[in-house]
C-alpha positions in Angstrom: 83.2 -100.7 -30.3 84.5 -104.3 -29.7 86.3 -104.5 -33.0 88.2 -101.3 -32.2 89.1 -102.5 -28.7 90.5 -105.7 -30.2 92.6 -103.7 -32.5 93.9 -101.6 -29.7 94.7 -104.7 -27.6 96.6 -106.0 -30.7 98.7 -102.9 -30.7 99.7 -103.4 -27.1 100.4 -107.0 -27.5 102.6 -106.3 -30.5 104.4 -103.6 -28.5 105.1 -106.1 -25.8 106.3 -108.5 -28.4 109.0 -106.0 -29.5 107.4 -104.0 -32.3 108.6 -100.4 -32.5 106.5 -97.3 -31.7 107.2 -95.9 -35.1 106.1 -99.0 -37.0 102.9 -99.4 -34.9 102.0 -95.7 -35.5 102.3 -96.2 -39.2 100.5 -99.6 -39.3 97.5 -98.3 -37.3 97.5 -94.6 -38.5 93.8 -94.6 -39.3 92.8 -96.2 -36.0 94.9 -93.9 -34.0 93.5 -90.8 -35.8 90.3 -90.8 -33.8 90.8 -92.2 -30.3 89.4 -91.2 -26.9 91.0 -91.4 -23.5 88.3 -93.7 -22.3 88.9 -96.2 -25.2 92.5 -96.4 -24.2 91.6 -96.9 -20.5 89.0 -99.5 -21.4 91.5 -101.4 -23.5 93.9 -101.6 -20.6 91.1 -102.8 -18.3 90.1 -105.5 -20.8 93.7 -106.7 -21.0 93.8 -107.0 -17.2 90.5 -108.8 -17.2 91.9 -111.3 -19.6 94.8 -112.0 -17.3 97.5 -109.8 -18.9 99.9 -109.0 -16.0 99.5 -105.6 -14.5 103.2 -105.5 -14.0 103.7 -106.0 -17.7 101.4 -103.1 -18.6 103.2 -101.0 -15.9 106.6 -101.7 -17.4 105.7 -100.3 -20.8 103.0 -97.9 -19.7 105.0 -94.8 -20.8 105.6 -96.5 -24.2 101.8 -97.1 -24.5 101.3 -93.4 -24.0 103.9 -92.6 -26.7 101.9 -94.7 -29.2 98.7 -93.0 -28.5 100.2 -89.5 -27.7 99.1 -87.8 -30.9 95.4 -88.9 -30.5 95.4 -87.9 -26.8 96.8 -84.4 -27.6 93.8 -83.8 -29.9 91.3 -84.7 -27.2 89.3 -81.7 -25.9 90.5 -80.7 -22.4 87.5 -80.4 -20.1 87.9 -77.2 -18.1 86.8 -77.5 -14.5 85.5 -74.9 -12.0 87.9 -73.8 -9.3 87.4 -76.1 -6.3 86.4 -79.2 -8.3 88.9 -82.1 -7.5 90.1 -82.3 -11.1 90.7 -78.6 -11.2 92.8 -78.9 -8.1 94.8 -81.9 -9.5 95.6 -79.9 -12.6 96.6 -76.8 -10.6 99.0 -79.0 -8.6 100.4 -80.3 -11.9 101.1 -76.8 -13.1 102.9 -76.0 -9.8 104.9 -79.2 -10.1 106.0 -78.3 -13.7 107.3 -74.9 -12.5 109.3 -76.5 -9.7 110.8 -79.2 -11.9 111.8 -76.6 -14.4 113.4 -74.4 -11.7 115.4 -77.3 -10.3 116.4 -78.4 -13.8 117.9 -74.9 -14.4 119.8 -75.0 -11.1 121.2 -78.5 -11.7 122.1 -77.8 -15.3 124.1 -74.7 -14.3 125.8 -76.6 -11.4 126.8 -79.5 -13.8 128.5 -77.1 -16.1 130.5 -75.4 -13.3 131.6 -78.6 -11.5 132.1 -80.9 -14.4 133.4 -84.2 -12.9 134.2 -82.7 -9.4 132.3 -83.7 -6.3 128.9 -82.3 -6.4 128.9 -79.2 -4.3 129.8 -77.4 -1.1 127.4 -77.6 1.9 125.6 -74.4 1.0 124.8 -75.7 -2.5 123.9 -79.1 -1.2 121.5 -77.5 1.3 119.9 -75.5 -1.5 119.3 -78.6 -3.6 118.0 -80.7 -0.7 115.6 -77.9 0.2 114.3 -77.9 -3.4 113.9 -81.7 -3.3 112.0 -81.5 0.0 109.6 -78.9 -1.5 109.1 -81.0 -4.6 108.2 -84.1 -2.5 105.2 -82.2 -1.2 103.7 -83.6 -4.4 103.4 -86.9 -2.5 100.0 -85.6 -1.3 98.8 -85.4 -4.9 99.5 -89.1 -5.4 98.0 -90.1 -2.0 94.8 -88.3 -2.8 94.6 -90.3 -6.1 95.3 -93.6 -4.4 93.0 -93.1 -1.4 90.2 -91.0 -2.8 89.9 -91.1 -6.6 91.0 -94.7 -7.2 88.4 -96.3 -4.8 85.6 -94.5 -6.7 86.9 -95.7 -10.0 87.3 -99.2 -8.8 83.7 -99.3 -7.7 82.7 -98.8 -11.4 84.8 -101.8 -12.3 87.7 -99.6 -13.5 90.5 -101.4 -11.6 93.3 -102.3 -14.0 94.5 -98.8 -15.0 94.4 -97.6 -11.4 96.7 -100.5 -10.3 99.1 -99.7 -13.2 99.1 -96.0 -12.2 99.8 -96.8 -8.5 102.7 -98.9 -9.6 104.0 -95.9 -11.6 103.7 -93.7 -8.5 106.0 -96.2 -6.7 108.5 -96.1 -9.5 108.6 -92.3 -9.1 109.0 -92.6 -5.3 111.9 -95.0 -5.8 113.5 -92.6 -8.3 113.2 -89.7 -5.8 114.9 -91.8 -3.1 117.8 -92.5 -5.4 118.1 -88.8 -6.3 118.0 -87.6 -2.8 120.5 -90.2 -1.7 122.8 -89.2 -4.4 122.7 -85.5 -3.3 123.2 -86.4 0.4 126.0 -88.8 -0.6 128.1 -86.2 -2.3 127.7 -87.8 -5.8 129.3 -86.0 -8.8 127.0 -83.4 -10.3 126.9 -85.2 -13.7 125.4 -88.3 -12.0 122.9 -86.3 -10.0 121.9 -84.6 -13.3 121.2 -87.9 -14.9 119.1 -89.1 -11.9 117.1 -85.9 -12.0 116.4 -86.2 -15.7 114.9 -89.7 -15.0 112.7 -88.3 -12.2 111.5 -85.4 -14.3 110.7 -87.5 -17.3 108.7 -90.0 -15.2 106.8 -87.2 -13.5 106.0 -85.4 -16.8 104.8 -88.7 -18.3 102.5 -89.1 -15.2 101.1 -85.6 -15.7 100.3 -86.5 -19.3 98.6 -89.8 -18.3 96.6 -88.1 -15.7 95.4 -85.2 -17.8 94.8 -87.1 -21.1 93.5 -90.4 -19.8 92.8 -90.5 -16.0 90.8 -87.3 -15.6 88.7 -87.4 -18.8 87.8 -91.0 -18.0 87.0 -90.2 -14.4 84.8 -87.3 -15.4 82.7 -89.6 -17.5 82.5 -92.5 -15.0 81.9 -90.6 -11.8 78.8 -88.7 -10.7 78.7 -85.3 -9.0 78.0 -87.1 -5.7 81.2 -89.1 -6.1 83.2 -85.9 -6.8 81.5 -84.2 -3.8 82.6 -87.1 -1.6 86.2 -86.8 -2.9 86.2 -83.0 -2.4 84.9 -83.4 1.2 87.7 -85.8 2.1 90.6 -83.9 0.4 91.8 -82.0 3.4 92.4 -85.2 5.4 95.4 -85.7 3.2 96.1 -82.2 2.1 97.3 -80.5 -1.1 100.5 -79.8 -2.9 101.1 -76.1 -2.9 97.6 -75.0 -3.8 94.5 -74.0 -1.9 91.3 -75.0 -3.8 88.8 -72.3 -4.5 85.1 -72.5 -3.5 83.4 -71.8 -6.9 82.6 -75.5 -7.1 80.5 -76.3 -4.1 80.3 -80.0 -3.1 77.1 -79.7 -1.2 75.4 -77.8 -4.0 76.7 -80.3 -6.6 75.4 -83.2 -4.5 72.0 -81.6 -4.0 71.5 -80.7 -7.6 72.5 -84.2 -8.8 70.1 -85.9 -6.4 67.2 -83.6 -7.5 67.9 -84.3 -11.2 67.9 -88.0 -10.5 64.6 -87.8 -8.7 63.0 -85.7 -11.5 64.2 -88.0 -14.2 63.5 -91.2 -12.3 67.0 -92.4 -13.0 68.1 -94.9 -10.4 71.8 -94.4 -11.2 73.8 -94.5 -7.9 77.1 -92.9 -7.2 80.2 -95.0 -7.6 82.2 -95.9 -4.6 81.0 -97.2 -1.2 78.6 -95.3 0.9 79.4 -95.7 4.6 75.7 -95.8 5.5 75.4 -99.0 3.5 77.4 -100.7 6.2 75.4 -99.3 9.1 72.2 -100.3 10.8 69.7 -97.7 11.9 71.7 -94.8 13.1 71.4 -93.5 16.6 69.5 -90.2 16.6 71.1 -87.1 18.0 68.5 -87.0 20.7 69.2 -90.6 21.7 73.0 -90.1 21.6 73.0 -86.8 23.5 70.3 -87.8 26.0 68.2 -84.8 25.1 64.7 -84.4 26.5 65.2 -87.2 29.0 65.9 -89.9 26.3 68.6 -92.2 27.5 71.5 -92.8 25.1 71.3 -96.3 23.5 73.9 -98.6 25.1 75.8 -101.0 22.9 76.3 -104.3 24.7 79.8 -105.6 24.6 81.4 -108.7 26.1 82.5 -106.7 29.1 80.4 -103.6 29.7 78.2 -101.2 27.7 79.2 -98.1 25.7 77.2 -95.6 23.8 78.0 -95.1 20.1 79.7 -91.8 21.0 81.8 -93.3 23.8 82.9 -96.2 21.6 83.9 -93.8 18.7 85.7 -91.5 21.1 87.6 -94.3 22.7 88.7 -95.8 19.3 89.8 -92.4 18.0 91.9 -91.6 21.0 93.9 -94.8 21.3 97.7 -94.2 21.1 97.8 -96.3 17.9 95.9 -96.7 14.6 93.5 -99.5 13.9 92.0 -100.7 10.5 89.5 -103.5 10.4 89.1 -105.7 7.4 86.1 -108.2 7.4 85.9 -111.8 6.4 85.2 -110.8 2.8 88.4 -108.8 2.6 86.5 -105.5 2.7 87.7 -102.5 4.8 85.0 -101.9 7.3 86.6 -99.4 9.7 89.6 -97.3 10.5 90.3 -95.1 13.5 90.6 -91.5 12.5 93.3 -90.6 15.1 94.7 -87.1 15.1 98.3 -88.2 14.2 97.5 -91.2 12.0 100.7 -92.7 10.6 99.4 -93.8 7.2 96.6 -91.8 5.4 93.1 -93.2 5.4 89.9 -91.5 4.1 86.2 -92.6 4.1 86.5 -93.7 0.5 88.3 -96.8 1.5 85.3 -98.1 3.5 84.0 -101.1 1.5 87.2 -101.2 -0.7 88.9 -104.6 -1.2 91.9 -104.6 1.0 94.1 -105.7 -1.9 93.3 -102.4 -3.6 94.5 -100.4 -0.6 98.1 -101.3 -1.2 100.6 -100.7 -3.9 100.6 -103.4 -6.6 104.1 -104.6 -5.6 103.0 -105.5 -2.1 99.6 -107.0 -2.9 101.0 -110.6 -2.9 102.2 -110.0 0.7 98.7 -108.9 1.8 97.2 -111.9 0.2 99.7 -114.2 1.8 99.0 -112.8 5.3 95.2 -113.0 4.8 95.3 -116.5 3.4 97.6 -117.7 6.3 95.1 -116.2 8.8 92.1 -117.8 7.2 93.8 -121.2 7.2 95.0 -120.7 10.8 98.6 -121.1 9.8 99.7 -117.9 11.6 98.2 -115.8 14.4 100.0 -112.6 13.7 102.3 -110.8 11.2 104.5 -107.8 12.0 106.8 -105.3 10.3 108.7 -102.3 11.4 110.2 -99.5 9.3 111.8 -96.1 9.4 109.1 -93.7 8.1 110.1 -90.0 7.8 112.5 -90.3 10.7 110.1 -92.2 12.9 110.1 -95.9 13.8 106.8 -97.5 12.9 105.6 -100.9 14.2 102.8 -102.5 12.1 101.0 -105.7 13.3 98.2 -107.8 11.9 96.0 -110.1 13.9 93.2 -112.5 12.7 89.8 -112.5 14.3 87.6 -115.5 14.9 84.2 -115.6 16.5 82.9 -118.0 19.2 82.0 -120.6 16.6 85.6 -120.4 15.3 84.6 -118.7 12.1 87.1 -116.3 10.5 85.8 -112.8 10.9 88.6 -110.7 9.5 91.9 -109.0 10.4 92.9 -106.0 12.5 95.9 -103.9 11.4 97.6 -102.0 14.3 100.1 -99.3 13.4 102.1 -97.4 16.1 104.9 -94.9 16.3 107.3 -96.5 18.7 110.1 -93.9 18.4 109.7 -92.7 22.0 109.1 -96.2 23.4 112.4 -97.4 21.9 114.2 -94.8 24.0 112.9 -96.0 27.3 115.3 -97.6 29.8 115.2 -98.5 33.5 111.9 -97.9 35.4 109.5 -95.1 36.2 107.1 -96.1 39.0 106.2 -92.6 40.1 104.3 -89.8 38.2 106.7 -87.4 36.7 105.3 -84.6 34.4 108.4 -82.4 34.5 
């Protein structure tokens, strides 16, 4: 309904112009009475398409939810079978709520006891830090959204709301850093309490946005094949406190959907990239394994020949991680090394590289790629402390023999041990 969408956009524009939530709820009471999650999400997408800054939507995202809160609470919650990705996301949210409530009780009690004194003795501090570490396991929940669910939604043209939500994830991450730093820095209990309240409020708002907007919209936009792909990739990142059941079977869901499509003659395809769309004719098992006397196909390289299996094994066993983005800014490959520094899953294949990064750093990605394409720079590098490890990240442009730009390689390496090297070692020493 275009008229309804225009009215919804008008609400948001008025909100950003300074109108109060209360006044808008009264003015648009009839419109807000019957409103779906998808209509709200579509409105945000339309604003982004019109050039409305994602950062502006992100800044007032929680206020938007407050305006539409009553309508969203009336929406029917679609129960999911144990094992379905949405069911798992919701289970994790319930576990998060329990842990936030428990830490709230602990900090509230501590605040009363200590008043304006320094926060706590080492025993209490250790207890709080342990609770914070446990809560930060929830990072996996956000990473699965960013690396598995969001790419599928983006493939349907649903890009604005996912960018906004990723930005809100980063706000929560920053708030967590502040809270942890305050506890470690022996900050007064009253200040720690205020920081915790901020974190809790942001995380609870995120739960509401997920369950009342993101998941209902995703369930309508994505096919069972998309959900099956998400389910199959989940363990590469892991879960927050829960172990998904097996009542919902990804293979069966995929098979049933394909059969239904064939019977109905519906040509609808799954959202999200299919890795096979980027491949030529695959090497057969017999060719690759050399069964029955068939010689494995050799891939000619500049120097030497490798089979598909050899090439894959070599790339997956390098002591650093590689991601390749082609000349059209599409992710075409990443090395699935055992101890990969930053999470990657098959859903990013075919994804715009700009969508693989938090909104606040997209301009840096674009600056690097543009400089490479224009031959203004031949590398870019960063290094950072990541979970107690020193990580070195480098980017290199690729040009073919005709001097055409063919993409960029990202190389990430844990250099913690390398930094400790000194002197020389010329002889083998495995002791």
